[in-house]
Backbone as a chain_set.jsonl record, in Angstrom:
{"seq": "MRNSIFRILRRGEKEGEEHPKKKIGLIIDGPNILRKEFGIKLEDIIEALNRIGSVRIAKVILNQYAPQGLVEAIVNQGLEPVIVAGDTDVRVAIETMEMIYTADVDVIALASRDADFLPLIIEAKRHGKETVVIGVEPGFSVALQNAADYVIKMTPSRKAENEEAR", "coords": {"N": [[0.887, -1.197, 0.03], [0.608, 2.244, -0.787], [2.124, 4.875, 0.855], [0.726, 7.845, 2.036], [1.674, 10.985, 0.693], [0.986, 13.464, 1.27], [-1.179, 15.813, 2.792], [-4.503, 16.998, 2.868], [-6.131, 19.64, 4.25], [-9.061, 21.183, 5.372], [-10.698, 23.852, 6.775], [-13.104, 23.25, 9.376], [-14.054, 20.834, 8.269], [-14.586, 17.355, 8.347], [-12.14, 14.623, 8.27], [-11.767, 12.801, 5.301], [-14.183, 13.49, 4.053], [-16.019, 13.934, 0.93], [-15.355, 15.993, -1.892], [-16.996, 18.151, -4.098], [-16.381, 18.089, -7.733], [-14.392, 20.586, -8.872], [-13.202, 23.183, -11.001], [-9.851, 23.805, -11.477], [-7.21, 26.112, -11.214], [-3.857, 26.122, -11.492], [-0.787, 27.35, -10.184], [2.629, 27.087, -10.032], [5.339, 27.982, -8.105], [8.139, 27.521, -9.203], [11.146, 27.762, -8.642], [10.834, 27.844, -5.712], [9.46, 25.607, -4.856], [10.116, 23.313, -6.407], [12.657, 22.106, -5.683], [15.711, 20.238, -5.355], [16.305, 19.316, -2.707], [13.811, 18.937, -1.581], [12.487, 17.115, -3.217], [10.002, 16.982, -4.355], [7.346, 15.856, -6.489], [5.843, 16.5, -9.523], [3.633, 15.03, -10.295], [2.562, 14.24, -7.897], [1.689, 16.617, -6.813], [-0.485, 17.135, -8.644], [-2.058, 14.866, -8.246], [-2.781, 15.284, -5.577], [-4.398, 17.596, -5.896], [-6.395, 16.623, -7.489], [-8.206, 15.372, -5.696], [-9.677, 17.369, -4.933], [-10.715, 18.724, -7.178], [-10.677, 19.223, -10.655], [-7.8, 19.858, -12.504], [-7.532, 22.507, -14.692], [-6.03, 24.51, -15.841], [-2.663, 24.824, -15.748], [0.401, 26.035, -14.682], [3.874, 26.334, -14.607], [6.234, 28.392, -13.169], [9.37, 29.333, -13.935], [12.866, 30.241, -13.556], [15.494, 31.504, -15.627], [17.564, 29.738, -15.104], [16.668, 27.236, -14.855], [17.07, 23.739, -15.264], [17.228, 21.885, -18.356], [16.097, 19.269, -18.319], [14.21, 19.503, -16.186], [12.409, 21.368, -17.245], [11.477, 19.63, -19.479], [10.319, 17.593, -17.96], [8.159, 18.962, -16.849], [6.662, 19.615, -19.168], [6.092, 17.071, -19.884], [4.316, 16.226, -18.029], [2.103, 17.515, -18.734], [1.934, 20.121, -18.147], [2.378, 23.79, -18.269], [5.371, 25.219, -18.87], [6.773, 28.283, -17.805], [9.138, 30.504, -18.521], [11.157, 32.932, -17.114], [13.291, 35.769, -17.122], [15.33, 36.481, -14.432], [13.922, 37.301, -11.214], [11.104, 35.292, -10.154], [8.758, 35.958, -8.907], [7.105, 38.152, -9.626], [6.008, 37.279, -12.018], [4.65, 35.024, -11.143], [2.677, 36.39, -9.704], [1.3, 37.808, -11.726], [0.304, 35.803, -13.436], [-1.369, 34.373, -11.592], [-3.257, 36.456, -11.024], [-4.391, 36.663, -13.449], [-5.829, 34.179, -13.586], [-7.489, 34.547, -11.431], [-9.28, 36.385, -12.476], [-10.575, 34.86, -14.483], [-13.378, 33.195, -15.575], [-13.564, 30.524, -15.899], [-12.433, 29.142, -13.899], [-12.747, 27.779, -10.814], [-11.183, 27.378, -8.481], [-8.239, 28.61, -7.108], [-5.027, 27.448, -7.059], [-1.961, 27.65, -5.453], [1.3, 26.804, -5.536], [3.641, 27.356, -3.323], [5.964, 28.51, -0.912], [6.065, 30.914, 0.054], [5.413, 33.784, 1.866], [4.985, 36.282, 0.674], [3.003, 36.027, -1.284], [0.497, 36.142, -0.001], [-1.354, 38.416, -0.43], [-2.328, 37.668, -2.923], [-3.897, 35.349, -2.503], [-5.815, 36.422, -0.787], [-6.974, 38.268, -2.579], [-8.008, 36.464, -4.494], [-9.93, 35.165, -2.95], [-11.598, 37.283, -2.399], [-12.736, 37.657, -4.798], [-14.467, 35.46, -4.999], [-13.417, 32.99, -5.418], [-12.241, 29.793, -4.463], [-9.495, 28.771, -2.511], [-6.252, 27.219, -2.614], [-3.31, 26.363, -1.028], [-0.053, 25.009, -1.556], [2.521, 23.478, -0.17], [5.704, 22.942, 1.479], [7.633, 21.941, 4.294], [10.85, 22.983, 5.483], [9.884, 26.364, 6.194], [7.301, 26.977, 5.169], [4.933, 29.239, 4.757], [3.049, 30.256, 7.472], [0.998, 32.195, 7.509], [0.076, 32.081, 4.818], [-1.064, 29.51, 4.862], [-2.949, 29.905, 6.792], [-4.78, 31.639, 5.563], [-5.759, 30.402, 3.307], [-8.369, 28.354, 1.733], [-7.782, 25.559, 1.568], [-5.092, 23.457, 2.498], [-2.304, 21.869, 1.346], [0.068, 19.987, 2.41], [3.012, 18.944, 1.477], [5.184, 16.138, 1.619], [8.595, 15.74, 1.919], [10.496, 13.611, -0.211], [11.85, 10.352, 0.762], [14.173, 9.781, -0.51], [15.173, 12.367, -1.046], [15.451, 13.309, 1.595], [17.424, 11.535, 2.554], [19.603, 12.236, 0.906], [20.001, 14.874, 1.773], [20.835, 14.404, 4.246], [23.373, 13.506, 3.974]], "CA": [[0.077, -0.082, 0.126], [1.253, 3.453, -0.872], [2.072, 5.823, 1.993], [0.276, 9.293, 1.608], [2.831, 11.876, 0.721], [0.421, 14.778, 1.412], [-2.438, 15.866, 3.616], [-5.386, 18.047, 2.556], [-6.893, 20.134, 5.344], [-10.033, 22.237, 5.127], [-11.366, 24.26, 7.994], [-14.438, 22.8, 9.67], [-14.42, 19.617, 7.634], [-14.035, 16.018, 8.799], [-11.227, 13.972, 7.338], [-12.463, 11.786, 4.377], [-15.39, 13.997, 3.316], [-15.868, 14.154, -0.496], [-15.544, 17.353, -2.431], [-17.527, 18.145, -5.572], [-15.421, 18.419, -8.665], [-14.21, 21.963, -9.251], [-12.141, 23.604, -11.985], [-8.698, 24.274, -10.669], [-6.068, 26.838, -11.911], [-2.623, 25.819, -10.677], [0.465, 28.133, -10.419], [3.669, 26.522, -9.188], [6.53, 28.811, -7.987], [9.251, 26.521, -9.416], [12.32, 27.785, -7.729], [10.485, 27.781, -4.391], [8.919, 24.292, -4.568], [10.727, 22.242, -7.077], [14.065, 22.01, -5.194], [16.253, 18.922, -5.103], [16.232, 18.947, -1.292], [12.392, 18.6, -1.27], [12.126, 15.912, -3.961], [8.523, 17.025, -4.773], [7.165, 15.481, -7.898], [4.739, 17.252, -10.122], [2.485, 14.229, -10.434], [2.062, 14.228, -6.601], [0.895, 17.861, -6.707], [-1.634, 16.959, -9.449], [-2.883, 13.862, -7.56], [-3.465, 15.907, -4.482], [-5.46, 18.456, -6.339], [-7.454, 15.764, -8.084], [-9.131, 15.111, -4.729], [-10.504, 18.648, -4.778], [-11.364, 19.036, -8.474], [-9.958, 18.867, -11.948], [-6.856, 20.889, -12.888], [-7.786, 22.851, -16.008], [-4.917, 25.363, -16.224], [-1.424, 24.552, -14.883], [1.652, 26.751, -15.155], [5.06, 26.283, -13.672], [7.044, 29.508, -13.227], [10.82, 29.036, -13.702], [13.86, 31.283, -13.86], [16.309, 31.124, -16.755], [18.546, 28.782, -14.783], [16.054, 26.021, -14.75], [17.627, 22.757, -16.145], [16.384, 21.452, -19.465], [15.45, 18.099, -17.781], [13.006, 20.028, -15.423], [11.38, 21.804, -18.352], [10.967, 18.492, -20.222], [9.47, 16.821, -17.029], [6.953, 19.767, -16.735], [5.891, 19.425, -20.328], [5.6, 15.604, -19.988], [3.215, 16.076, -17.02], [0.923, 18.207, -19.301], [1.832, 21.473, -17.513], [2.932, 24.706, -19.078], [6.457, 25.858, -18.322], [6.8, 29.682, -18.157], [10.415, 30.829, -18.212], [11.356, 34.237, -17.084], [14.625, 36.263, -16.757], [15.447, 37.106, -13.224], [12.947, 36.864, -10.188], [9.857, 34.73, -10.7], [7.697, 36.384, -8.103], [6.18, 39.0, -10.46], [5.26, 36.489, -13.15], [3.669, 34.271, -10.445], [1.486, 37.171, -9.31], [0.544, 38.115, -12.923], [-0.42, 34.493, -13.878], [-2.35, 34.162, -10.546], [-4.25, 37.442, -11.214], [-5.182, 36.289, -14.633], [-6.751, 33.133, -13.218], [-8.515, 35.007, -10.559], [-10.313, 36.98, -13.329], [-11.029, 33.942, -15.413], [-14.559, 32.65, -15.036], [-13.376, 29.15, -16.126], [-11.627, 28.588, -12.787], [-13.342, 27.904, -9.461], [-10.276, 27.267, -7.364], [-6.844, 29.003, -7.332], [-4.116, 26.722, -6.347], [-0.809, 28.2, -5.501], [2.411, 26.036, -4.902], [4.732, 28.199, -2.928], [6.075, 28.63, 0.538], [6.484, 32.357, 0.212], [4.443, 34.599, 2.507], [4.752, 37.436, -0.237], [1.827, 35.862, -2.085], [-0.624, 36.296, 0.692], [-2.303, 39.281, -1.099], [-2.989, 36.947, -4.02], [-4.861, 34.475, -1.823], [-6.882, 37.273, -0.245], [-7.696, 38.745, -3.716], [-8.807, 35.346, -5.034], [-11.19, 34.928, -2.1], [-12.432, 38.47, -2.556], [-13.49, 37.397, -6.109], [-15.383, 34.316, -4.884], [-12.603, 31.765, -5.698], [-11.733, 28.972, -3.34], [-7.963, 28.929, -2.562], [-5.458, 26.054, -2.142], [-1.884, 26.567, -0.93], [0.611, 23.749, -1.542], [3.886, 23.814, 0.22], [6.527, 21.898, 2.195], [8.507, 22.517, 5.329], [10.776, 24.146, 6.217], [9.492, 27.702, 5.596], [5.962, 27.113, 4.593], [4.333, 30.406, 5.393], [1.77, 30.091, 8.32], [0.016, 33.205, 7.001], [-0.478, 31.476, 3.635], [-1.874, 28.4, 5.322], [-4.231, 30.402, 7.481], [-5.574, 32.326, 4.618], [-6.324, 29.507, 2.248], [-9.402, 27.362, 2.125], [-7.26, 24.27, 1.685], [-3.694, 23.354, 2.748], [-1.709, 20.659, 1.011], [1.469, 19.879, 2.906], [3.758, 17.875, 0.761], [6.254, 15.556, 2.463], [9.718, 15.438, 1.193], [10.674, 12.113, -0.532], [12.76, 9.723, 1.477], [15.37, 9.939, -1.267], [15.745, 13.707, -0.849], [15.836, 13.352, 2.939], [18.676, 10.802, 2.653], [20.682, 12.906, 0.221], [20.213, 16.032, 2.555], [21.526, 14.016, 5.56], [24.851, 13.221, 3.673]], "C": [[0.85, 1.266, -0.07], [1.081, 4.346, 0.232], [1.587, 7.201, 1.311], [1.526, 10.182, 1.783], [2.236, 13.388, 0.829], [-0.786, 14.645, 2.258], [-3.164, 17.032, 3.082], [-6.234, 18.375, 3.749], [-7.813, 21.286, 4.937], [-10.676, 22.612, 6.482], [-12.797, 23.725, 8.154], [-14.951, 21.515, 9.015], [-13.78, 18.395, 8.432], [-13.138, 15.357, 7.882], [-12.063, 12.906, 6.591], [-13.77, 12.311, 3.753], [-15.092, 14.234, 1.793], [-16.114, 15.66, -0.812], [-16.121, 17.256, -3.882], [-16.4, 18.582, -6.457], [-15.543, 19.923, -9.108], [-13.167, 22.077, -10.354], [-11.033, 24.41, -11.348], [-7.743, 25.038, -11.715], [-4.967, 26.664, -10.982], [-1.514, 26.743, -11.179], [1.534, 27.468, -9.505], [4.901, 27.535, -9.299], [7.721, 27.842, -7.948], [10.46, 26.578, -8.585], [12.035, 27.56, -6.192], [10.125, 26.424, -3.947], [9.676, 23.138, -5.165], [12.24, 22.243, -6.884], [14.471, 20.446, -5.033], [16.032, 18.495, -3.665], [14.905, 18.507, -0.946], [12.035, 17.242, -1.976], [10.634, 15.753, -4.225], [8.268, 16.67, -6.201], [5.876, 16.11, -8.325], [3.4, 16.289, -10.139], [1.829, 14.072, -8.989], [1.2, 15.43, -6.229], [-0.524, 17.705, -7.434], [-2.53, 15.947, -8.701], [-3.533, 14.383, -6.425], [-4.564, 16.798, -4.81], [-6.655, 17.783, -6.869], [-8.534, 15.465, -7.04], [-10.069, 16.267, -4.413], [-11.276, 18.883, -6.052], [-10.484, 18.614, -9.613], [-9.122, 20.147, -12.366], [-7.064, 21.238, -14.321], [-6.69, 23.744, -16.618], [-3.792, 25.102, -15.189], [-0.213, 25.152, -15.406], [2.713, 26.604, -14.058], [5.935, 27.445, -14.009], [8.537, 29.121, -12.934], [11.673, 30.192, -14.002], [14.667, 30.682, -15.079], [17.396, 30.093, -16.42], [17.992, 27.333, -14.737], [16.684, 24.978, -15.764], [16.657, 22.227, -17.259], [15.508, 20.205, -19.064], [14.164, 18.388, -17.037], [12.01, 20.531, -16.347], [10.699, 20.649, -19.067], [10.025, 17.751, -19.225], [8.144, 17.661, -16.792], [6.076, 19.526, -17.932], [5.272, 18.038, -20.421], [4.514, 15.362, -19.032], [1.959, 16.862, -17.674], [0.795, 19.701, -18.686], [2.576, 22.415, -18.441], [4.137, 25.375, -18.411], [6.443, 27.318, -18.771], [8.162, 30.164, -17.549], [10.589, 32.311, -18.202], [12.805, 34.577, -16.64], [14.475, 36.834, -15.33], [14.42, 36.479, -12.202], [11.656, 36.396, -10.808], [8.592, 35.259, -10.058], [6.595, 37.218, -8.878], [5.375, 38.257, -11.371], [4.269, 35.561, -12.388], [2.415, 35.107, -10.084], [0.776, 37.521, -10.584], [-0.224, 36.96, -13.404], [-1.531, 34.189, -12.846], [-3.559, 35.133, -10.831], [-5.069, 37.158, -12.393], [-6.233, 35.214, -14.445], [-7.818, 33.556, -12.295], [-9.664, 35.652, -11.41], [-10.88, 36.205, -14.426], [-12.25, 33.221, -14.801], [-14.513, 31.119, -15.211], [-12.743, 28.375, -14.95], [-12.443, 28.837, -11.55], [-12.449, 27.928, -8.318], [-8.964, 27.739, -7.875], [-6.015, 28.137, -6.44], [-2.735, 27.199, -6.589], [0.272, 27.356, -4.758], [3.489, 26.988, -4.604], [4.723, 28.193, -1.334], [6.097, 30.052, 1.057], [5.249, 33.156, 0.712], [3.981, 35.911, 1.566], [3.477, 37.294, -1.103], [0.493, 35.821, -1.29], [-1.72, 37.189, 0.163], [-3.043, 38.543, -2.185], [-4.06, 36.062, -3.559], [-6.107, 35.263, -1.353], [-7.699, 37.831, -1.488], [-8.514, 37.744, -4.368], [-10.139, 35.13, -4.181], [-12.155, 36.028, -2.286], [-13.321, 38.292, -3.906], [-14.308, 36.123, -6.086], [-14.529, 33.03, -5.324], [-12.188, 31.119, -4.437], [-10.101, 28.968, -3.589], [-7.354, 27.687, -1.962], [-3.992, 26.559, -2.018], [-1.248, 25.24, -0.807], [2.022, 24.094, -1.174], [4.525, 22.588, 0.948], [7.377, 22.672, 3.2], [9.915, 22.22, 4.957], [10.385, 25.371, 5.447], [8.274, 27.864, 4.944], [5.147, 28.131, 5.408], [2.994, 29.996, 6.201], [0.66, 30.959, 7.804], [-0.708, 32.674, 5.79], [-1.472, 30.371, 3.943], [-3.109, 28.871, 5.929], [-5.178, 31.144, 6.699], [-6.382, 31.605, 3.636], [-7.472, 28.71, 2.77], [-8.91, 25.928, 2.37], [-5.91, 24.423, 1.766], [-3.316, 22.028, 2.325], [-0.246, 20.66, 1.466], [2.129, 18.664, 2.338], [4.887, 17.358, 1.725], [7.454, 15.203, 1.609], [9.941, 13.954, 0.969], [11.766, 11.659, 0.352], [14.055, 9.878, 0.817], [16.007, 11.256, -1.072], [16.134, 13.899, 0.56], [17.19, 12.702, 3.116], [19.846, 11.538, 2.104], [20.983, 14.178, 1.107], [21.099, 15.609, 3.728], [23.0, 13.786, 5.293], [25.715, 14.481, 3.725]], "O": [[1.868, 1.339, 0.618], [-0.066, 4.611, 0.591], [2.004, 7.58, 0.217], [2.263, 10.152, 2.769], [2.913, 14.369, 0.521], [-1.351, 13.567, 2.439], [-2.516, 18.049, 2.833], [-6.98, 17.524, 4.235], [-7.402, 22.226, 4.256], [-11.136, 21.741, 7.22], [-13.591, 23.741, 7.214], [-16.114, 21.146, 9.173], [-12.703, 18.44, 9.026], [-13.35, 15.512, 6.679], [-12.918, 12.23, 7.163], [-14.394, 11.588, 2.977], [-14.003, 14.693, 1.45], [-16.867, 16.399, -0.179], [-15.755, 16.408, -4.696], [-15.54, 19.352, -6.03], [-16.562, 20.406, -9.602], [-12.369, 21.169, -10.586], [-11.222, 25.489, -10.786], [-7.553, 24.63, -12.861], [-5.073, 27.003, -9.804], [-1.308, 26.912, -12.381], [1.303, 27.326, -8.304], [5.387, 27.86, -10.383], [8.216, 27.422, -6.902], [10.81, 25.619, -7.896], [12.934, 27.126, -5.471], [10.412, 26.051, -2.809], [9.863, 22.105, -4.522], [12.997, 22.37, -7.846], [13.682, 19.582, -4.65], [15.594, 17.367, -3.439], [14.802, 17.699, -0.022], [11.383, 16.374, -1.397], [10.08, 14.657, -4.31], [8.967, 17.182, -7.074], [4.931, 16.227, -7.544], [2.271, 16.762, -10.009], [0.633, 13.792, -8.914], [0.207, 15.349, -5.506], [-1.562, 18.091, -6.897], [-3.722, 16.221, -8.558], [-4.699, 14.069, -6.185], [-5.585, 16.81, -4.122], [-7.782, 18.262, -6.741], [-9.694, 15.309, -7.422], [-11.086, 16.133, -3.732], [-12.455, 19.23, -5.971], [-9.643, 17.724, -9.484], [-9.629, 21.255, -12.539], [-6.815, 20.384, -15.171], [-6.475, 23.701, -17.829], [-3.98, 25.16, -13.974], [0.203, 24.814, -16.514], [2.487, 26.724, -12.854], [6.387, 27.486, -15.154], [8.878, 28.656, -11.847], [11.212, 31.103, -14.69], [14.501, 29.522, -15.455], [18.083, 29.613, -17.322], [18.739, 26.364, -14.602], [16.817, 25.279, -16.95], [15.443, 22.153, -17.069], [14.337, 20.122, -19.434], [13.165, 17.684, -17.185], [10.84, 20.161, -16.259], [9.482, 20.669, -19.251], [8.968, 17.305, -19.671], [7.102, 17.052, -16.552], [4.883, 19.261, -17.782], [4.167, 17.831, -20.921], [3.806, 14.366, -19.172], [0.868, 16.803, -17.107], [-0.249, 20.352, -18.727], [3.323, 21.96, -19.308], [3.927, 26.073, -17.419], [6.153, 27.61, -19.931], [8.344, 30.233, -16.333], [10.215, 32.956, -19.182], [13.448, 33.82, -15.913], [13.55, 37.607, -15.08], [14.092, 35.297, -12.305], [11.159, 36.946, -11.79], [7.491, 35.053, -10.569], [5.391, 36.988, -8.767], [4.183, 38.518, -11.531], [3.172, 35.314, -12.889], [1.283, 34.628, -10.143], [-0.452, 37.527, -10.502], [-1.385, 37.138, -13.773], [-2.601, 33.756, -13.274], [-4.71, 34.699, -10.873], [-6.282, 37.363, -12.396], [-7.329, 35.265, -15.003], [-8.929, 33.027, -12.326], [-10.844, 35.482, -11.103], [-11.603, 36.753, -15.258], [-12.186, 32.709, -13.683], [-15.404, 30.456, -14.679], [-12.551, 27.16, -15.0], [-12.801, 29.978, -11.258], [-12.822, 28.424, -7.254], [-8.56, 27.34, -8.968], [-6.235, 28.07, -5.231], [-2.281, 27.201, -7.734], [0.203, 27.195, -3.54], [4.208, 27.415, -5.507], [3.743, 27.94, -0.633], [6.138, 30.342, 2.253], [4.203, 33.187, 0.064], [2.884, 36.46, 1.67], [2.938, 38.287, -1.592], [-0.542, 35.492, -1.871], [-2.895, 36.833, 0.258], [-4.243, 38.746, -2.371], [-5.108, 36.019, -4.202], [-7.25, 34.831, -1.503], [-8.929, 37.863, -1.456], [-9.629, 38.05, -4.791], [-11.24, 34.952, -4.702], [-13.366, 35.815, -2.334], [-14.458, 38.751, -4.009], [-14.817, 35.739, -7.139], [-15.179, 32.014, -5.573], [-11.828, 31.776, -3.459], [-9.576, 29.136, -4.69], [-7.834, 27.155, -0.961], [-3.526, 27.18, -2.973], [-1.748, 24.382, -0.079], [2.649, 24.931, -1.823], [4.005, 21.475, 1.011], [7.767, 23.823, 3.006], [10.171, 21.293, 4.188], [10.522, 25.435, 4.226], [8.12, 28.816, 4.179], [4.751, 27.901, 6.551], [2.024, 29.486, 5.64], [-0.483, 30.519, 7.675], [-1.931, 32.775, 5.695], [-2.561, 30.302, 3.372], [-4.196, 28.357, 5.666], [-6.328, 31.295, 7.113], [-7.449, 32.018, 3.182], [-7.601, 28.412, 3.957], [-9.451, 25.184, 3.187], [-5.397, 25.393, 1.208], [-3.883, 21.057, 2.826], [0.575, 21.348, 0.858], [1.827, 17.522, 2.687], [5.433, 18.118, 2.525], [7.325, 14.431, 0.659], [9.625, 13.131, 1.829], [12.603, 12.486, 0.713], [15.041, 10.103, 1.52], [17.228, 11.34, -0.942], [17.106, 14.618, 0.79], [18.047, 13.28, 3.784], [20.936, 11.524, 2.674], [22.156, 14.543, 1.188], [21.989, 16.347, 4.151], [23.814, 13.848, 6.214], [26.924, 14.409, 3.504]]}, "num_chains": 1, "name": "protein.A"}
């Protein structure tokens, strides 16, 4: 039996309750989440979100230093890589705001540990969108977790933990 590598928590809900299928827009802050020391797999993020709804739009924001293998893995998962020069935070904000104003999306999912994105979560809720934050410890912003409707805490892979211990 496969061990769960994530937990989904929603305020006021009991564990195991079913969720109606919703249309999800996903933005992944690549340099913040897709680090070797975490060993987070894109398919695990998608699997976790599939318990909430159906991912309709999925973009991974990367900087110009992203390895070609990572870009290929993103494409192979059916996600859209967005490569920017310099800092990725502005592009994460722009892509998220576009999804907030898209009627085809019910849920905004943001994979980042960065508290700087708290205003995005608040803005999404102000426009009637449900919100999901996806992150990993250490450094997963408590403010992001408290503001979101759903929190998905990813667990670093055993392989990544073993490599970090060396």
